[in-house]
DRENDRENBA-240168 format. One record per residue (C-alpha): x, y, z; residue number from 1; residue in one letter. Coordinates in nm, 3 decimals. Layout:
% residues N
SITE       X       Y       Z   n res
SITE       X       Y       Z NUM   A
...
//
This chain:
% residues 280
SITE       X       Y       Z   n res
SITE  -0.518   1.552  -0.672   1   M
SITE  -0.789   1.787  -0.791   2   S
SITE  -0.840   2.102  -0.586   3   T
SITE  -1.186   2.165  -0.734   4   N
SITE  -1.366   1.897  -0.538   5   F
SITE  -1.744   1.878  -0.568   6   V
SITE  -1.919   1.636  -0.333   7   R
SITE  -2.162   1.374  -0.458   8   F
SITE  -2.486   1.341  -0.262   9   S
SITE  -2.716   1.154  -0.498  10   G
SITE  -2.974   1.299  -0.735  11   T
SITE  -3.350   1.346  -0.743  12   D
SITE  -3.389   1.007  -0.910  13   T
SITE  -3.098   0.816  -0.750  14   Y
SITE  -3.132   0.785  -0.374  15   L
SITE  -2.804   0.713  -0.201  16   S
SITE  -2.692   0.669   0.158  17   N
SITE  -2.400   0.804   0.360  18   E
SITE  -2.172   0.505   0.305  19   S
SITE  -2.218   0.509  -0.073  20   L
SITE  -2.169   0.885  -0.092  21   E
SITE  -1.855   0.854   0.121  22   A
SITE  -1.714   0.591  -0.117  23   A
SITE  -1.783   0.805  -0.425  24   V
SITE  -1.633   1.115  -0.264  25   N
SITE  -1.330   0.919  -0.143  26   C
SITE  -1.264   0.801  -0.499  27   A
SITE  -1.311   1.155  -0.630  28   L
SITE  -1.059   1.299  -0.384  29   V
SITE  -0.801   1.022  -0.431  30   L
SITE  -0.862   1.013  -0.809  31   E
SITE  -0.876   0.635  -0.793  32   R
SITE  -1.123   0.398  -0.961  33   P
SITE  -1.432   0.312  -0.756  34   L
SITE  -1.507  -0.062  -0.761  35   L
SITE  -1.872  -0.127  -0.678  36   V
SITE  -2.007  -0.472  -0.603  37   R
SITE  -2.356  -0.593  -0.520  38   G
SITE  -2.620  -0.828  -0.646  39   E
SITE  -2.778  -0.747  -0.984  40   P
SITE  -3.043  -0.478  -0.969  41   G
SITE  -2.899  -0.278  -0.679  42   T
SITE  -2.819   0.026  -0.893  43   G
SITE  -2.448  -0.019  -0.967  44   K
SITE  -2.473   0.091  -1.330  45   T
SITE  -2.721   0.367  -1.248  46   L
SITE  -2.469   0.505  -0.999  47   L
SITE  -2.242   0.605  -1.288  48   A
SITE  -2.531   0.791  -1.450  49   E
SITE  -2.610   0.963  -1.122  50   A
SITE  -2.250   1.075  -1.067  51   V
SITE  -2.231   1.208  -1.422  52   A
SITE  -2.557   1.397  -1.376  53   E
SITE  -2.471   1.535  -1.032  54   A
SITE  -2.120   1.648  -1.128  55   L
SITE  -2.219   1.756  -1.480  56   Q
SITE  -1.971   1.530  -1.655  57   M
SITE  -2.020   1.334  -1.978  58   P
SITE  -2.066   0.960  -1.928  59   L
SITE  -1.861   0.714  -2.135  60   I
SITE  -1.970   0.350  -2.113  61   R
SITE  -1.759   0.039  -2.158  62   W
SITE  -1.983  -0.266  -2.142  63   N
SITE  -1.752  -0.561  -2.079  64   V
SITE  -1.820  -0.897  -2.245  65   K
SITE  -1.652  -1.237  -2.225  66   S
SITE  -1.451  -1.153  -2.539  67   T
SITE  -1.347  -0.803  -2.433  68   T
SITE  -0.974  -0.726  -2.427  69   R
SITE  -0.809  -0.441  -2.244  70   A
SITE  -0.673  -0.318  -2.579  71   Q
SITE  -1.031  -0.265  -2.698  72   D
SITE  -1.073   0.004  -2.436  73   G
SITE  -0.773   0.199  -2.561  74   L
SITE  -0.803   0.195  -2.939  75   Y
SITE  -0.873  -0.025  -3.240  76   V
SITE  -0.674  -0.019  -3.564  77   Y
SITE  -0.905  -0.113  -3.852  78   D
SITE  -0.660  -0.295  -4.079  79   T
SITE  -0.941  -0.460  -4.274  80   V
SITE  -1.094  -0.127  -4.379  81   Q
SITE  -0.753   0.011  -4.473  82   R
SITE  -0.681  -0.295  -4.688  83   L
SITE  -1.024  -0.263  -4.851  84   Y
SITE  -0.966   0.106  -4.929  85   D
SITE  -0.619   0.037  -5.072  86   S
SITE  -0.756  -0.225  -5.314  87   R
SITE  -1.004   0.016  -5.469  88   F
SITE  -0.762   0.311  -5.461  89   Q
SITE  -1.038   0.562  -5.400  90   D
SITE  -0.907   0.686  -5.063  91   K
SITE  -0.576   0.803  -4.923  92   D
SITE  -0.460   0.515  -4.704  93   V
SITE  -0.121   0.666  -4.619  94   S
SITE  -0.257   0.837  -4.305  95   D
SITE  -0.302   0.552  -4.058  96   I
SITE  -0.468   0.793  -3.813  97   E
SITE  -0.781   0.770  -4.029  98   N
SITE  -0.810   0.403  -3.932  99   Y
SITE  -0.755   0.444  -3.560 100   I
SITE  -1.066   0.458  -3.343 101   E
SITE  -1.033   0.528  -2.974 102   L
SITE  -1.209   0.291  -2.736 103   G
SITE  -1.406   0.402  -2.427 104   P
SITE  -1.098   0.440  -2.208 105   M
SITE  -0.911   0.620  -2.484 106   G
SITE  -1.203   0.859  -2.535 107   K
SITE  -1.216   0.938  -2.163 108   S
SITE  -0.844   1.020  -2.165 109   F
SITE  -0.872   1.228  -2.483 110   D
SITE  -1.179   1.423  -2.372 111   A
SITE  -1.157   1.801  -2.338 112   E
SITE  -1.334   1.792  -2.002 113   Q
SITE  -1.337   1.549  -1.712 114   R
SITE  -1.570   1.258  -1.772 115   S
SITE  -1.716   0.956  -1.595 116   V
SITE  -1.587   0.627  -1.737 117   L
SITE  -1.810   0.330  -1.656 118   L
SITE  -1.642  -0.011  -1.688 119   I
SITE  -1.952  -0.226  -1.647 120   D
SITE  -1.940  -0.587  -1.521 121   E
SITE  -1.563  -0.629  -1.525 122   I
SITE  -1.587  -0.987  -1.403 123   D
SITE  -1.743  -1.099  -1.731 124   K
SITE  -1.405  -1.074  -1.904 125   A
SITE  -1.103  -1.304  -1.891 126   D
SITE  -0.927  -1.337  -1.557 127   V
SITE  -0.626  -1.139  -1.688 128   E
SITE  -0.839  -0.847  -1.806 129   F
SITE  -0.817  -0.640  -1.483 130   P
SITE  -0.438  -0.680  -1.465 131   N
SITE  -0.409  -0.564  -1.825 132   D
SITE  -0.574  -0.234  -1.727 133   L
SITE  -0.342  -0.155  -1.436 134   L
SITE  -0.078   0.049  -1.615 135   N
SITE  -0.321   0.269  -1.807 136   E
SITE  -0.546   0.323  -1.504 137   L
SITE  -0.243   0.432  -1.303 138   D
SITE  -0.077   0.656  -1.561 139   R
SITE  -0.391   0.772  -1.745 140   M
SITE  -0.197   0.773  -2.071 141   R
SITE  -0.096   0.534  -2.349 142   F
SITE   0.077   0.537  -2.688 143   V
SITE  -0.086   0.433  -3.016 144   I
SITE   0.177   0.196  -3.152 145   D
SITE   0.093   0.250  -3.520 146   E
SITE   0.131   0.629  -3.507 147   T
SITE   0.333   0.684  -3.185 148   Q
SITE   0.078   0.943  -3.077 149   R
SITE   0.044   0.962  -2.700 150   E
SITE  -0.307   0.993  -2.561 151   V
SITE  -0.291   1.147  -2.213 152   A
SITE  -0.573   1.261  -1.987 153   A
SITE  -0.589   1.635  -1.932 154   K
SITE  -0.822   1.570  -1.640 155   D
SITE  -0.830   1.224  -1.486 156   R
SITE  -1.171   1.070  -1.553 157   P
SITE  -1.377   0.940  -1.264 158   F
SITE  -1.364   0.565  -1.323 159   V
SITE  -1.649   0.354  -1.186 160   L
SITE  -1.612  -0.022  -1.218 161   I
SITE  -1.901  -0.258  -1.146 162   T
SITE  -1.878  -0.624  -1.052 163   S
SITE  -2.137  -0.891  -0.977 164   N
SITE  -1.877  -1.087  -0.777 165   A
SITE  -1.888  -1.371  -1.030 166   E
SITE  -1.511  -1.418  -0.998 167   K
SITE  -1.230  -1.293  -0.778 168   E
SITE  -1.036  -0.990  -0.896 169   L
SITE  -0.654  -0.974  -0.860 170   P
SITE  -0.513  -0.821  -0.542 171   D
SITE  -0.292  -0.585  -0.742 172   A
SITE  -0.604  -0.449  -0.912 173   F
SITE  -0.798  -0.419  -0.586 174   L
SITE  -0.515  -0.222  -0.424 175   R
SITE  -0.561   0.054  -0.679 176   R
SITE  -0.935   0.089  -0.621 177   C
SITE  -1.171   0.234  -0.364 178   V
SITE  -1.420  -0.043  -0.285 179   F
SITE  -1.787  -0.030  -0.194 180   H
SITE  -2.045  -0.305  -0.158 181   F
SITE  -2.401  -0.189  -0.224 182   I
SITE  -2.629  -0.358   0.027 183   D
SITE  -2.978  -0.446  -0.082 184   F
SITE  -3.211  -0.159   0.016 185   P
SITE  -3.390  -0.182   0.348 186   T
SITE  -3.772  -0.167   0.329 187   P
SITE  -3.756   0.197   0.440 188   E
SITE  -3.514   0.296   0.165 189   L
SITE  -3.697   0.080  -0.087 190   M
SITE  -4.021   0.264  -0.011 191   E
SITE  -3.847   0.593  -0.091 192   Q
SITE  -3.711   0.446  -0.416 193   I
SITE  -4.057   0.326  -0.516 194   V
SITE  -4.201   0.673  -0.447 195   H
SITE  -3.944   0.824  -0.687 196   V
SITE  -4.070   0.602  -0.969 197   H
SITE  -4.439   0.582  -0.865 198   H
SITE  -4.511   0.904  -0.675 199   P
SITE  -4.890   0.861  -0.674 200   E
SITE  -4.903   0.494  -0.578 201   L
SITE  -5.201   0.402  -0.361 202   E
SITE  -5.070   0.339  -0.005 203   P
SITE  -5.246   0.004   0.041 204   N
SITE  -5.105  -0.133  -0.284 205   L
SITE  -4.757  -0.006  -0.189 206   L
SITE  -4.779  -0.180   0.150 207   K
SITE  -4.899  -0.510   0.003 208   Q
SITE  -4.651  -0.505  -0.286 209   A
SITE  -4.359  -0.431  -0.053 210   M
SITE  -4.455  -0.706   0.193 211   E
SITE  -4.502  -0.958  -0.087 212   T
SITE  -4.174  -0.861  -0.252 213   F
SITE  -3.968  -0.907   0.064 214   Y
SITE  -4.148  -1.232   0.146 215   E
SITE  -4.048  -1.368  -0.195 216   I
SITE  -3.690  -1.248  -0.151 217   R
SITE  -3.671  -1.435   0.181 218   S
SITE  -3.743  -1.770   0.015 219   M
SITE  -3.431  -1.981   0.062 220   K
SITE  -3.454  -2.192  -0.252 221   R
SITE  -3.456  -1.909  -0.505 222   L
SITE  -3.156  -1.900  -0.738 223   R
SITE  -3.222  -1.539  -0.848 224   K
SITE  -3.403  -1.323  -0.600 225   R
SITE  -3.604  -1.033  -0.746 226   P
SITE  -3.420  -0.701  -0.752 227   S
SITE  -3.514  -0.336  -0.709 228   T
SITE  -3.565  -0.285  -1.081 229   S
SITE  -3.797  -0.584  -1.095 230   E
SITE  -4.006  -0.449  -0.808 231   L
SITE  -4.039  -0.116  -0.993 232   I
SITE  -4.147  -0.298  -1.311 233   D
SITE  -4.390  -0.522  -1.122 234   W
SITE  -4.561  -0.227  -0.958 235   I
SITE  -4.581  -0.052  -1.296 236   A
SITE  -4.767  -0.343  -1.453 237   V
SITE  -4.993  -0.377  -1.147 238   L
SITE  -5.092  -0.012  -1.183 239   K
SITE  -5.139  -0.037  -1.560 240   A
SITE  -5.367  -0.338  -1.515 241   S
SITE  -5.576  -0.178  -1.243 242   G
SITE  -5.473  -0.428  -0.976 243   V
SITE  -5.534  -0.281  -0.630 244   S
SITE  -5.481  -0.584  -0.408 245   D
SITE  -5.201  -0.843  -0.405 246   V
SITE  -5.147  -1.137  -0.173 247   Q
SITE  -4.874  -1.398  -0.153 248   L
SITE  -5.060  -1.695  -0.297 249   D
SITE  -5.076  -1.907  -0.609 250   G
SITE  -5.274  -1.636  -0.792 251   N
SITE  -5.012  -1.363  -0.747 252   L
SITE  -5.047  -1.147  -1.061 253   P
SITE  -4.758  -1.101  -1.304 254   F
SITE  -4.520  -1.325  -1.111 255   L
SITE  -4.299  -1.342  -1.421 256   G
SITE  -4.203  -0.979  -1.365 257   A
SITE  -4.037  -1.082  -1.039 258   L
SITE  -3.906  -1.434  -1.095 259   L
SITE  -3.708  -1.494  -1.414 260   K
SITE  -3.599  -1.857  -1.386 261   K
SITE  -3.811  -2.165  -1.442 262   E
SITE  -3.658  -2.329  -1.134 263   Q
SITE  -3.758  -2.031  -0.921 264   D
SITE  -4.117  -2.039  -1.045 265   L
SITE  -4.131  -2.409  -0.957 266   A
SITE  -3.971  -2.346  -0.618 267   A
SITE  -4.221  -2.067  -0.551 268   F
SITE  -4.514  -2.299  -0.621 269   A
SITE  -4.365  -2.580  -0.414 270   D
SITE  -4.292  -2.355  -0.120 271   Q
SITE  -4.641  -2.207  -0.118 272   L
SITE  -4.787  -2.556  -0.131 273   A
SITE  -4.569  -2.655   0.162 274   G
SITE  -4.677  -2.363   0.379 275   G
SITE  -4.418  -2.173   0.576 276   R
SITE  -4.185  -2.471   0.611 277   R
SITE  -3.967  -2.329   0.331 278   W
SITE  -3.830  -2.072   0.576 279   R
SITE  -3.634  -2.335   0.766 280   S
//
């Protein structure tokens, strides 16, 4: 374990709480990946940026897709480019190293200084994807088969893995991680977050926007409740348009900044028409 331990306590633009800071610091001390879950828009991805900023480490991103393979994170051997170059005989193709490109995980291992590796939305990939990462995450080293060069981490990167809980992750993978679930911000914390992004917001507009936002989030029929980032965007457009008063009614301005599904817009209209019965 590292003896040069620097505690994480948030940043000026990323407000954290004690439980989140404890999870980050636990993962830093144990040098284990931190698996963060929570609904979209709760700041999981931004947490990686905040840790990198606070601890002055470079941030390396690995945005996982449905087609992502674990091998992609280590390295890619560009056989097509090598074949193309060999056909035209204008480049030396004997050195395979010229056609090896390290992936995000490989770059974090090969870095000269400790880095933050963000593996974003791991549950988008195939169900076997997490298991395929186990060996490399444990050993922090791998061998490039084509050249037999070993890539080993001089300093173990801080690995932050985000998940939207769209699918279950294997127990063997979970055992190797520190876990934290990011709760949706309380109104008190949300008000502080809003002040970070809109420091000169008129108090009456802040009060009305916050009340309206949490009223909408409490609607039971919504498939995608508005998130923190959507509240920030909604307030930004209210300010830009000179709106100083908002009420939860059918004329709520810029509703599309909060609700992003056609079914939710319809449910919103139906529930307003039905009065407060939608709370039951």
